[in-house]
N, C-alpha and C positions, 0 to 999 in steps of 0.2 A: 341776523335777520332784521328786516324792517318791521316796525311795530304796525299792527293792524289798526287802521284809523276808524274808530267808532265815534269819535267826537271828543271834545275837551272835557265834557262832564261825565264821561264813562266811569263807572265804579265796578260793574260786573265784568266788563271787558277791558279794563285798563291794564296796560303793560303786557298785552298778549302779542305774540309774534307768529303764532301758528306752530311753534315747536315747544314752547315752554308750558305744556299742559300736564306734565307728569307730577307725581306726588311731591318730589323735592322742590320743584318750581313753585307749586302751590303753597307749600309750607314756607318758602322764602318770602312769599307775599302775605304771610300772616294766616295762611290756611290752617284749619283745624284748631286754631288757638281758641276760638269761641267754644268749640266742643270740649276741649281739654279743661278750660276754665269752668264750664258748666258741670262737668262730671267730677272734678277734683276740688271744687271750692264751694260745695253745698248748694249748687243751683237747684231750682225747683221748677216743676212744670208750670205752676202758676206764675212764676217770675218770667218765664219765656213768653207765655201768652200775653202777659201784661205789657211786655216790651213791644211785642208785635202790634198790640192795640195802639200803643203810643205812636208807632211809626206810620200808621194809616196805610200800611201795605195792603193793596187790593189785588185780588187774583189776576194774574197776567195772561190768562188763557182766553178771556173773552167776557165773562160775566162781571168781573170787577168786584166780587164780593169781598168784604173785609176779611183778611186772612186770620187775624187773631180771634175774631168772633167765630169763624168757621171752626178753628181748632178747639174752641171752648165747647163746641157741641159734642165732641167725642166723650162718651161715657167712660171715663178713665177707671172708675172703680169697679166696672163690670168685670167679673172674672173671665178668664179665657183669652183667646187670641184676639188681637186688634191689629189693623193694617194701615199703612201709609202707602199711597199709590201716586206716582208721578205720571202725569199725562204728557208724554212727549210724542203723541201721535202726529200733531202738526199737519193736518190735511187741508186747512183753510187756504184757498187760492190766494196767492200773494204773500203768504207767511213763510218765512225762512229764518227766523231768529233762534228758535230752540236748538236747531241742529248746529248752529254756531256755538252756542253755550256748551253743548255736549262735545263738540269737536275741540274747542279751545280751552274750556274751563270746566271739565267734567267733575272735578273734585268739589267745586262749589255746590253743585247739585247734590252730590253724595253727602257732604257735610250737612247741607240743609235738610236732607231727608232723615239723617240720623238724629239731628236736633228735633225735628218734627216728631219722630218716634218717641224720643224721651219726653217731649211735652205732652204727648197723648197716650203714654204708656203702651205704645204699640210694640209688638214683638218682631215684626218683619215688614219689609217694604218691597215694592215692585216698581220698576221704571218701564212703562210701556212705550217703546220707541218705534216710530214710523218705519215700517218694513222696507220702504223704498230707499232708505239712506243707510245701507248695510254697513258701510265703513264707519259711520257714526256709532252704530250699535257695537261693532268690534272694539272701537276705542273705549267706549264706556265699560265694556267687559274688562279691558286691560286696567282701567282706572280702579274698578272694583277689586281686582286682584291685588293691586298695590295697597289699597286701603286695608284689605284683610291682612296682608302680610305685616303691615305696620301696627296692627292692633286696633284700628278704628272701627272695625266690623267684627261681629262674632260674639263669643261669650265674654262677659265681664270686660267690657271695653275700657281700655286704659286703667285696668285694675279696679274699676268701679263695680257696683252691683248691677249695672245696666247692661243688658245683652240685646243685640239687634242685628238681624241679617238683612241683606239687600240683594235683590236679584234684578237682572235685566230680562225683558221679554220683547221679542221682535213682533211687531204687528204685521198686518197683512195688506196694508195699503188701502184699506176701506175708510172713506171719509167718515162714515157713521160711527166708527170706533173712537172718534174724538169726543163723542158724547159719553159722559162719564159712566153711565150704567151699561151702555153697549160695550165700552172698554172692559168693564168688569166681566160681562158675559164672555168676551173674547179671552180674557185672562183665564177664565175657568174652562176654556176649551170648547165653548159653545159658539153657535152662530152669533155674530156681532149685531144684536138688535137691542134697542133700548128697553128698559124695564118700566113698568108702571111705578109711579111715585105718588103717595107713600107706599111702602116704607122707603125712607131715604137712606143713602149709604152710611150715614153716621150711626144708624142703628142696625141696618141690615145691608151689608155691602159685600165684599169679596168673601166667598164661601159662607155667606150668611152671617158674617161677623162685622162688628163696627169698623168702618173704613172712612178715611179722609183722603180726598183726591185733590191735588193741586197741580198747577202748570209748572213746567221746567223752570221758567224764569222766576216764578214765585219762590220755589225752594232755593234757587241760587242766591236770592237776595237775603235770605235769613241769616247766614253767617256774618255778613257785613253789618246787619242791624244789631246783632248781639255783640259784635266787637266794638262798634262805634256808638251804639245807643239808638233807641227808637226815635228820640227827639231830633237827633242829627239827620236821620233818614227823612223824617218829615220835612225838615228845613230844606232839603234838596228839591222838594216839590212844592206843593201848596196845600192848604187845609183840605182834608178828606182825600188828598191825592199825593201821598208821600212818595218820595224817592225819584229814581230815574226809570225810564222805560225804553226798551228796545223797540225801534220801529223799523219794519222792513219796507223800504221805499222802492217801489218798482213802477214800471210803466214808462211814460215819456219824460224821463229825466236823463241828464247827462252822466250822472254817477249813481246808478241804482245800487242798493246795498242796505246793510243794517247799520242804523245809527242809534246810539244811546244818548238820550237827552233827558233833562229834567222835565217831569210832568209840569205842564203849564207853559212850556216853550211855545211861542207862536209858530203856527204852521209855516208862515213865510220864512222863518229862520231855518226850519227843517228842510224846506224846499231848496233854500240856498245851499245848505250843507250837501245836498244831493246834486249840486251843480246847476240847479234851475231847470226849467223846461227845455227839452231838446231843441236844437236848431234855432233857438231864439223864438220859438212859436209861443202863442198865447195859451195860457192855462184855460181849460174848458170845464173840467169837473174832477172831483177826487172822491174816491171811496176810502174813508179814513181808517177803517178797522178790519179789513178783510172783505171778501166778496159778498158775504151775507149781510153786510151793513148798508144802510141807505146811502145813496150817492148824494153829494152836495155840489152845487154849482161853484164856479171859481170865486165869485165875489164873496160868497158866504164863507168859503174855506179860508180865504186869505185874511179874513177878519177873526179867525177862530184860533184858540190856543189848544195845544195837544194835551188834554187831560180829560178824564171821564166826564166831569160835570160840564165843561165848556162845549164838548162835542155833542153831548146830550141836548144842551140848550140850543145848539145849532140845528138839531134835527136828525142826528145820526148817533152812532155809538163808537167808542174807542175799540171795542172788540179785541182782537188779537194784536192790534198795532200794525196791521198790514196796510200801508198807505199806497193805494193804486192811483197813479197820476195819469190823467188823460188830457191831451192837448187839443187844439182846435181842429186837427185833422181827423179826430175820432168820430166815427158814425155811432151814435148812441143806440141805434136799433141793432146794429151788428154786435156791439158790446153786450147788450142785454141778451141777445140770442146765445152768445157763448156762455154767459152765466146760467141761463135757463137750461141749456143743455147739460151743464155740469150737475146741477141739482136733479135733473131728470135721471141721469145715469147713476147718481150716488144714493138715491132714495133706497132704503133697505126693503121697502115694499110692505112693511108690517101694517101701516095705517092707510086705509083707503083714500082719504083726502090727499095725502102726500103721494102715494103710489100712482094714483090716476091724475091728480091735479098738476103735478110737475110735468107730466107728459102733455097735458093740455096747454100749459103755459108755453112750453118750448115750441110746440107745433104752431101755435098762433103767432108767436114772435118770428119764428122761422118763415111762416107764410108772408108776413109783412116784409121781412128782409128780402125775400125772393120776388117781391113785386106782385104778390097775389093777395095782399091784404084787403080786408073790407072795413068800412067805417065802424061797423058794429063790433069789430074785434077789440077796439080800444076799451070800451066799457066792459066787454066780456072778460078781458084780461084782469081788470080790477075786481070784477065779481068773483072770478075763480080764485084770485089771490086772497080776497077776503074770506072765502070759504075754506081755504087751507089753513090760514093763520089761526093759531090757538085751538086747533081741532086735531092735533096729533100728540102722540105720547112724548116725543122729544121736540127739539126746536128746529129740526131740519125743514119742516114745513114752513115755519116762519122765515127761515133763511132763504127759501126759494121765493117766498111772497114779498119780502121787504124790498129786494132790488126792483121787482116789477113795479111796485107801488111808487117807489121813489123816482125811478126813471120816468114814469108817466107823469108824476107831479112836476118835475123840473124840465123835462124835455119832450113833453107830449107833442109839441109842434113838429118835431122831427119825424115822429111816427105818422102824424097826419100827412106830412109831405110825402113820405114813402108811399102811402096809400093813394093819395090823390094824383101824384105825378109819375108813379112807377119808376122813380129814380131816387138816388141818395141825395139828401139835402147838402151833405158835406162835399162829396166828390162832383156832384152835378152830372154824373153819367147815368145812362139807362142801366137798370138792374138786369143782369142776366143770371139765370140759375147757376149756382156754383157746383152743385152736386145733386143728383137724384131728383126725385119728385118732392114736393112739399110734404113734410112730415116723415121723410125717410129717417131711418135710425142712424145713418152715417153721421159722423161728427163734423161740425163746421171746421174749416181750416183754421189752424191756430187756436184750437179749443183750449180753454184754461186748464192747467194742471195744478198740482198742489203748490208748486213754487212758481207758477207761471205768471205771465203779464197779460192783462186784458187788452189794452188798446193798441194793437199793432195795425189795425186795418183802417183804411180810409178809401 
């Protein structure tokens, strides 16, 4: 088989060919050596957490919170059950990295979760897998069976005093269940809606017990860190941004796909790895971390490195690492219309500002795109976005508001052109309604899906 090309700096995806995902293959790559050493050579929970802190591993799901610090919050001495949960829901538009990890390297995630359980004195773990990638769920179940049969899961693992069980759970395709407390509600068999915080999951999580939730990629990095040392992982990246990161590069590039690069790699190099902008077109804009992150213009992005701090300094966030590339043919009004429709549809409806506000945002942007916009819509869009952000239980309201505010900040002139000329600034043709009346519930053509691409239209 031909090796899958994730880039020369890959460590999580190195040496994978699509077939060598089974236990024997993983062990041949050094798999489960970290767990064996930990359980048979006197390893301690404190030692694991200290190594993670050295590594500067930050959560790979979006927030970028330091993993070692997060694990230290677990009240290990509290009697009774404690849980480790892996968030493999991956519903952020443009993001498709975690399914590759589960498809091609599932045992790295399993080993990372077992080590996490040991470090936090947890008794069991659950991997919540996005329900629309059923083949990935089935493969993870197969990998779990292999691990159990080999003695890596269950009672007295590898003859030690530590016992840990791990289960897979298929989600239901709801974007909101990527929010950690909504995920916990869904795991418990309830409607997937976020919980009020506090209490936080570290003290009151799954079934009311202490729980730590991390992303798939975060857990997958843990065995490598323990085998090679936290300092070595840190050296792969940069201070406060240790290791490599999987980026899902989609949109207007010649080779869309997942690329694993060192944190701190210039965006220009990542773009080059993805084959550059399609058809030799000019780069126009990039959303660097998934559809909920602020968009950045081409000149800003080309001068930015791919790490948490650099992207924050540029005015956006690394998020899930979904890099959505838009070239000069992209109509920014239509792109924002698609984004706004996604958040309108995916709002769980629990919070009034989000339930009502996402609909207002979508209908106003839709009106502008259909050539029926009004000048006052632009300030009203910003006003509605401001009144959603920070006023909801979870961050979905912010996720809907941030694209609106950033598109208006950098590309307001395109919205003004649409309103004034009743035509698209990019294509130069008159706007004709593409479906229904303004504000109709029907989806725009090419609407963003969980692994979709934004900028097809011009």
